[in-house]
C-alpha positions in Angstrom: 31.2 80.2 16.7 28.7 80.1 13.8 29.4 80.6 10.2 27.4 81.8 7.2 28.1 82.8 3.6 29.5 86.2 4.6 32.1 84.8 7.0 32.3 83.9 10.7 30.3 85.8 13.3 31.5 85.6 17.0 28.8 85.8 19.7 29.9 86.4 23.3 27.3 84.6 25.3 28.9 85.4 28.7 28.7 89.3 28.3 25.3 90.2 26.8 24.7 93.8 25.6 23.6 95.9 28.6 20.0 97.1 28.5 19.5 100.7 27.7 17.9 103.2 30.1 14.1 103.7 29.8 13.0 107.0 28.4 12.8 109.8 30.9 9.1 110.2 30.2 8.4 106.6 31.3 9.9 106.8 34.8 9.9 109.1 37.8 7.6 112.0 38.2 7.1 112.5 34.5 6.3 108.8 34.0 3.7 108.9 36.9 2.1 112.1 35.5 1.9 110.6 32.0 0.4 107.3 33.2 -2.1 108.7 35.7 -3.0 112.3 34.6 -2.2 112.6 30.9 -2.6 109.1 29.5 -5.0 110.4 26.9 -6.4 113.6 25.5 -9.6 113.6 27.6 -7.7 112.5 30.7 -5.3 115.5 30.3 -8.2 117.9 29.6 -10.0 116.8 32.8 -6.8 117.1 34.7 -6.2 120.7 33.6 -9.8 121.7 34.3 -9.7 120.1 37.8 -6.4 121.9 38.6 -7.9 125.2 37.5 -11.1 124.7 39.6 -9.0 123.5 42.6 -6.8 126.6 42.4 -9.8 129.0 42.4 -11.5 127.0 45.2 -8.5 126.8 47.4 -7.3 130.4 47.0 -10.9 131.6 47.6 -11.2 129.5 50.7 -7.9 130.6 52.1 -8.6 134.3 51.5 -12.0 133.9 53.2 -10.5 132.2 56.2 -7.8 134.9 56.6 -10.4 137.7 56.3 -13.3 136.1 58.2 -14.4 137.4 61.6 -13.4 134.8 64.1 -13.7 137.0 67.2 -17.0 135.3 68.3 -15.4 131.9 68.2 -12.4 133.0 70.1 -14.3 135.0 72.7 -16.6 132.0 73.4 -14.0 129.3 73.4 -14.9 128.3 76.9 -18.6 128.1 75.9 -17.8 125.9 72.9 -15.7 123.6 75.1 -17.9 123.0 78.2 -20.9 125.2 77.7 -22.2 127.2 80.7 -20.5 124.8 83.1 -19.3 126.8 86.2 -15.8 128.1 85.6 -14.8 127.6 89.3 -15.6 123.9 89.0 -13.8 123.1 85.7 -11.5 120.8 87.8 -14.2 118.2 87.5 -14.3 117.8 83.7 -10.5 118.1 83.8 -10.5 115.0 86.1 -12.8 113.2 83.6 -10.5 114.0 80.7 -7.4 112.8 82.6 -9.2 109.6 83.7 -10.3 108.8 80.2 -6.8 109.6 78.8 -5.2 107.3 81.4 -7.6 104.4 80.6 -7.1 105.0 76.9 -3.3 104.9 77.2 -3.4 101.8 79.3 -5.7 100.1 76.8 -3.5 101.1 73.9 -0.4 99.7 75.6 -2.2 96.5 76.7 -4.2 95.6 73.5 -2.1 97.6 70.9 -3.2 97.2 67.3 -6.3 99.4 66.6 -6.2 101.2 70.0 -2.6 102.1 69.5 -3.5 104.0 66.3 -6.4 105.7 68.1 -4.0 106.7 70.9 -1.5 108.2 68.4 -4.3 110.3 66.8 -5.6 111.4 70.2 -2.1 112.3 71.4 -1.6 114.3 68.2 -4.8 116.2 68.9 -3.7 116.9 72.5 -0.4 118.2 71.1 -2.0 120.5 68.7 -4.4 121.9 71.3 -1.4 122.4 73.6 0.4 124.5 71.1 -2.6 126.6 69.9 -3.0 129.7 72.1 -6.3 128.8 73.7 -5.2 130.3 77.1 -2.8 129.1 79.7 -5.4 127.1 81.6 -6.7 125.2 78.6 -3.2 124.6 77.2 -2.1 123.3 80.6 -5.0 120.9 80.7 -4.3 119.6 77.2 -0.6 119.1 78.1 -1.5 117.2 81.2 -3.9 115.0 79.2 -1.1 114.3 76.7 1.3 113.3 79.5 -1.3 111.2 81.2 -2.0 109.4 77.9 1.7 108.6 77.5 2.1 107.4 81.1 -1.0 105.2 80.6 0.5 103.7 77.5 3.8 102.9 79.3 1.9 101.3 82.1 -0.2 99.1 79.7 3.0 98.2 77.8 5.1 97.3 80.8 2.7 95.9 83.5 0.8 92.6 83.2 -2.7 94.0 83.5 -5.7 91.6 83.0 -8.0 92.5 80.1 -11.0 91.7 82.3 -9.9 94.2 84.9 -9.3 96.8 82.2 -12.8 96.2 80.8 -14.2 96.6 84.3 -12.4 99.9 84.7 -13.9 101.2 81.5 -17.4 100.1 82.7 -16.9 101.9 86.0 -15.7 105.0 84.3 -19.2 105.7 83.0 -20.8 106.3 86.5 -17.5 107.9 87.7 -17.9 110.4 84.8 -21.4 111.4 85.9 -20.3 111.7 89.5 -17.3 113.9 88.7 -19.3 116.1 86.3 -22.2 116.6 88.6 -20.1 116.7 91.8 -23.1 115.2 93.5 -21.4 112.4 95.4 -22.4 112.4 99.1 -21.1 109.8 101.5 -21.7 109.3 105.2 -18.2 109.4 106.9 -17.9 109.1 110.6 -21.5 110.2 111.2 -21.2 113.2 108.9 -22.3 113.7 105.3 -19.3 114.3 103.1 -19.9 116.0 99.7 -17.4 115.7 96.9 -18.1 119.1 95.5 -21.0 121.5 95.0 -23.5 119.9 92.8 -23.6 121.0 89.2 -26.9 120.8 87.5 -26.6 118.6 84.3 -28.5 121.3 82.5 -25.3 123.4 82.7 -23.3 120.7 80.8 -22.8 121.8 77.3 -20.5 122.4 74.3 -18.0 119.8 73.1 -18.1 118.2 76.6 -21.8 117.3 76.2 -21.4 116.2 72.6 -18.6 113.8 73.5 -20.5 112.6 76.5 -23.7 111.9 74.6 -21.9 110.2 71.7 -19.4 108.1 73.8 -21.9 106.8 76.3 -24.5 106.3 73.5 -22.0 104.2 71.5 -20.8 102.3 74.6 -24.3 101.3 75.6 -25.9 100.8 72.2 -23.3 98.4 71.0 -23.9 95.5 73.4 -27.7 96.2 73.2 -27.6 96.0 69.4 -25.6 92.7 69.5 -28.2 91.2 71.9 -31.1 92.4 69.7 -29.4 90.9 66.6 -28.9 87.6 68.3 -32.5 87.8 69.7 -33.9 88.3 66.2 -32.3 85.1 65.1 -33.3 83.2 68.2 -35.5 80.1 68.0 -37.5 81.2 71.0 -40.7 82.9 69.7 -41.0 85.4 72.6 -37.4 86.7 72.3 -37.5 86.6 68.5 -40.7 88.6 68.0 -39.9 91.0 70.8 -36.6 91.8 69.1 -38.3 92.1 65.7 -41.0 94.4 67.1 -38.5 96.6 68.9 -36.2 97.0 65.8 -38.9 97.7 63.4 -40.8 100.2 65.6 -37.6 102.2 66.5 -36.3 102.2 63.0 -39.7 103.5 61.8 -39.6 106.6 64.1 -37.3 109.6 63.5 -34.7 110.3 66.3 -36.1 113.7 67.0 -39.5 112.1 67.8 -37.8 109.8 70.3 -36.0 112.8 71.8 -39.3 114.6 72.4 -40.9 111.4 73.7 -38.0 110.9 76.1 -38.3 114.4 77.4 -42.0 114.2 78.0 -42.7 110.5 78.7 -39.7 108.9 80.3 -40.7 109.8 83.9 -44.1 108.0 83.3 -42.2 104.7 83.1 -40.4 105.2 86.4 -41.7 104.0 89.8 -43.8 106.5 91.8 -41.7 108.7 94.0 -38.6 108.4 91.8 -36.7 111.6 91.2 -37.3 112.9 87.7 -34.2 112.2 85.5 -32.3 115.1 84.0 -32.6 116.2 80.4 -29.1 114.8 79.7 -30.1 111.3 80.9 -33.4 111.4 78.9 -31.5 112.3 75.7 -29.0 109.5 76.4 -31.8 106.9 76.8 -33.3 108.0 73.5 -30.0 108.0 71.6 -29.1 104.6 73.0 -32.4 103.0 72.1 -32.4 104.5 68.6 -28.8 103.6 67.8 -29.2 100.0 69.1 -32.0 99.2 66.7 -29.9 100.3 63.6 -26.8 98.6 65.0 -28.8 95.3 65.5 -29.5 95.2 61.7 -25.9 95.8 60.9 -24.8 92.9 63.2 -27.5 90.7 61.8 -26.1 91.3 58.3 -22.8 90.0 59.5 -24.3 87.0 61.1 -26.1 86.1 57.9 -23.0 86.5 55.9 -21.2 83.7 57.7 -21.2 80.4 55.9 -23.3 77.7 57.5 -20.2 75.6 57.8 -18.9 77.9 60.6 -21.9 77.1 62.8 -21.6 73.4 62.0 -17.9 73.4 62.8 -18.5 75.2 66.2 -21.1 72.5 67.0 -18.7 69.7 66.0 -16.2 71.1 68.5 -18.7 70.7 71.3 -18.7 74.3 72.3 -21.4 75.8 74.4 -23.7 78.4 72.9 -21.9 81.3 74.6 -18.5 79.9 73.7 -19.5 79.5 70.1 -20.7 83.1 69.9 -17.7 84.5 71.7 -14.9 82.6 69.9 -16.2 81.8 66.4 -19.4 83.5 65.4 -19.3 87.1 66.7 -15.6 87.8 65.9 -16.2 86.8 62.2 -19.6 88.5 61.9 -18.4 91.8 63.5 -15.3 91.8 61.3 -17.5 91.7 58.1 -19.6 94.7 59.1 -16.9 97.0 60.5 -17.6 99.7 57.9 -21.4 99.6 58.6 -20.8 99.7 62.4 -18.4 102.6 62.2 -20.7 104.5 59.9 -23.5 104.0 62.4 -21.2 105.4 65.2 -20.3 108.4 63.0 -23.9 109.0 62.3 -24.7 108.8 66.1 -21.9 111.3 66.8 -23.4 113.8 64.4 -27.0 113.1 65.5 -26.2 114.4 68.9 -26.7 117.9 67.4 -30.5 117.2 67.5 -30.2 117.5 71.3 -30.2 121.3 70.8 -33.9 121.0 69.7 -34.9 119.7 73.2 -33.1 122.3 75.2 -29.5 121.0 75.6 -26.6 123.3 74.8 -24.4 120.8 73.0 -22.0 122.1 70.3 -24.7 123.2 67.8 -26.8 124.6 70.6 -23.9 126.7 71.7 -23.3 127.9 68.2 -26.9 129.1 68.0 -26.6 130.9 71.3 -23.3 132.6 70.2 -24.9 133.9 67.0 -27.7 135.4 69.0 -25.4 137.3 71.5 -26.2 141.0 71.3 -22.6 142.1 70.8 -22.5 140.4 67.4 -25.8 141.4 66.0 -24.5 144.6 64.3 -21.6 142.8 62.7 -21.6 143.3 58.9 -22.7 140.0 57.2 -23.3 138.4 60.6 -21.2 135.8 62.3 -23.3 132.7 61.4 -20.9 131.5 58.7 -17.8 131.6 60.9 -19.5 129.9 63.8 -21.1 127.1 61.8 -17.9 126.5 59.8 -16.0 126.2 63.1 -18.6 123.6 64.4 -18.5 121.7 61.1 -14.7 121.5 61.3 -14.9 120.1 64.8 -17.4 117.5 63.7 -15.3 116.6 60.7 -12.1 116.1 62.7 -13.7 113.6 65.0 -15.7 111.8 62.3 -12.6 111.5 60.1 -10.7 110.2 63.1 -13.2 107.4 63.5 -13.2 106.6 59.8 -9.4 106.6 59.7 -9.2 104.3 62.7 -11.8 102.0 61.0 -9.7 101.7 57.9 -6.6 100.9 60.0 -8.5 98.2 61.8 -9.8 96.6 58.6 -6.2 96.6 57.3 -4.8 94.9 60.4 -7.6 92.3 60.4 -7.2 91.6 56.7 -10.8 92.4 55.8 -11.4 91.7 52.1 -8.1 89.8 51.7 -7.3 86.1 51.7 
């Protein structure tokens, strides 16, 4: 109890006065809107202008999509998927899709983390393509790929599979893909020549199948080559160092389209006499791989230079060999620092495959050009170029955004930028 001139005042210290509720405009949806969109006069004005512009853009886009002429895309869906690949031999790209889905599922179950997120995205894409009425055959293939992906994930999750064997299977899947797509495997069996299937000319590969093949193989081959070039540029051996520098600077100074034309015209000149001339697909793959490796090498070199000198000294103090030092200490940290740059390079490589149409390959953009020039669409009012190219742009965006999303997930799991 305390007293003053006006008399005693009792204060109950055990039951303080309860706090009042915050104003309704400070919490919930109204509070968020006030804090983020209407915190000031100018902020509110820009918010209103943005909402009005978004309304007109979205409504206009939706109306155009609903009224656009999508018949050319729907009619040529097989052409967009696999190009002029023979319809009676589509079992071969189907086997490639199932093989990759199985390996992807096993890898996601075994290694988890980043690959699990990719597997979820791939499974969602398969599910959407299974539901969309693309035709019974295509929907069945997509459903089978989804089931194969899930089975592979369960296998990788439950069975003790060695990571080395799984890596070897991925390496072997590259020649297996070419064998399955070409059908050109011939083996002597009991004195007879056995052929896997009628040979498919690689010139008939096309559409999304060829785009994915060029980008996937280009990424898979350019990554180790780029890492080796980055290490070679920092080597103390003059021959290796200056060769790496010359290669990187020369390739980076030449546009990709120039390399594609040079590969189409000059690659056979570097092969031994009597060697069968490589297909156009193989020539483009060589050009894309060499081009991407040079840019990737500089990205990796940036990661190597970003490492503190103490990391190298600590690795030497542990008595690690050169390979062990790179494998366990240097490269993991260096590659983690440049994940955004590497993924950006891969996205650029995926989109650069569209240049293959300029050297005669019917990849996705090449198919779009051929569809626009089909005689049955020439009299269409307004033409069909807008619909066809927007469809191709959406396909490229889906895969590019998928790689970007997976990259952000990987950075979050590795704690990039956090202590």
